[in-house]
Structures are given as C-alpha cells and as structure tokens.
N, C-alpha and C positions, 0 to 999 in steps of 0.2 A: 462258317465263321471268320469276321476280320477282325485282325488286332490292329490297334493303332497305338503308336508309340510316338508318345509327346515329344517334338526336338526342334531347335531352331530352324531346321530345313526342311523342305518339305518330299516329302519321301511317299511310296504308294504303301497302303496298308498290304500285309503277307498276309495270306490265307494260311489258316491253320486249321487241320482237320479236328472236327467235332464227333462227342461220341457218338452220334446219332447218323455218321456218316458209313453206311456198308462198309465190311472189312472184305477184299479178295481176298476167298482162301482157297485153297485147292480143293477140286473135287475129291468128296469120299466115295468108293465104292458101296458102303453101308447104307450112308444115307440117300445116296442116289437109286437103290433101289426102292426107298420108300417113294422117292420124287422130293426128297427133300435136298439142301444145300447147308453149308452152315451161314451162320449168322439170320437166315430166314426167322421172320415172327410168326409165333404160336400162341395162340391163348388156351386154358382150360379152366375147369372147375374144382376147387376142393372138395366139394359135396354136391349133390346136385339141389338144382336151385339156388347155389351159393351163386357170389358175383364171380364175374371172369378175372383172371390174372392172365398177365404177358410176361411175354420173355422171348428169348432166341435160342436157337437150333445151336446145339454145341458139336455133340458125338452120339453115334447109337453104342449103345451098352452091352454087355456081352449076352445078356437075359431075352434082348431081342427088344427093350424099349428105348424110349429117344432120350437122352441127355437135352438137358434144358438149362439155361441161367436164366433166373426170373430180372426184374429190375434192381433187386436192390442185391444182387450180387452171389445170391446164393442159388447153387447146382441143387436139380430134380431130375429124378430118373422117371419118368411117366410112360405109361403105356400107349399103345399108337390109339386105340380107341378112345381117349381121353383130349385128346388133341385136338385144335383145329388152327388151320394153316390161313395166314392174309394171303388174299389173290386178289386179281382182276377180276371182275363179273362182264357180262357178252357187253356190253356198253361202256366199259373202262371203270366202272366204278370200284370202291377199295369195298371186298367184302371178305368174308371167313368161310372156309370150307373144309367140313370134316377130313382129317387125314385120312382115314379107311375110305372116301371116295376116291382121294387122290391117288391110292395105294391100288385100289382096283384098277382106275382107268391107265397105269403106269405099267403096272404088269402084263396088258393085255397088247401093249406097243411092240412087245417081241415079237408075235405072231405076225405084223406086218411086216415087218423090215424082212429083206431078202436075205439068204446068207449065200455062202459059197457053197455048200451042200445041195442047195436048193439051186442053184442057179445051173450045175454041172447036171441033175438031174432034169431040167428042162431042155439042156441040147439035144 
C-alpha cells in the first residue's frame, strides 16, 4: 500500500506495510512438526456443512491443537483434523489441503534424510 501526502513539493510515495503482508516470524519447532509456520492461512468449519471460516496460524497449544486467529482477531484452538491449509496445487493454482494430509507427508520426510549414525554405518 502506498501513502501519498499532499504537499507543495513532489516527493515519492513511501510504502507502508499493510495487514495483508505476511509477517516474518521465527520458526517454531512445534508448528514445524505439523508442516506449518506462524502466519499461514487456514480454514475450518464450525459444524459439518457449515460455511468455511478463515484465519491464520498463531502457535501450537499444550493439548496438541493449533492456535488460530480469525479475521476478527478472536483466538481459537482447533484440532488438527478440522483444519485445511492454503497451498499451491501441482499447476500453481491456490487450493486447500487437509492438515492431516500434510502431517502424514512431513512425518515421513525424516525417514529419507541421512543422519550421522547412518553415514557411519555405511562406511
């Protein structure tokens, strides 16, 4: 968003950050275990067949649920199976992915990475 200040001289408009800009947050290992990062867009339904509500990921709660802030600023703690995460499809289109599918995919990644103990065993 650009802000223009009326004045007698011509000056360049100064960019100011808007609320839509993603905020660079430090990575949190609790969220990384789910394949999430703070500030990611998620959606959920309050009841089956209800309308979708959108929010952003804030943190991971003590009971294992995900802390979410909705569009009005209200905080919620939602179970992993109720959330869908905004992502890009195979052709670049924006789509929604169930968080449980992302968790299953990220849990398997550690099986394919070589660790120091594996390297010593192979020698």
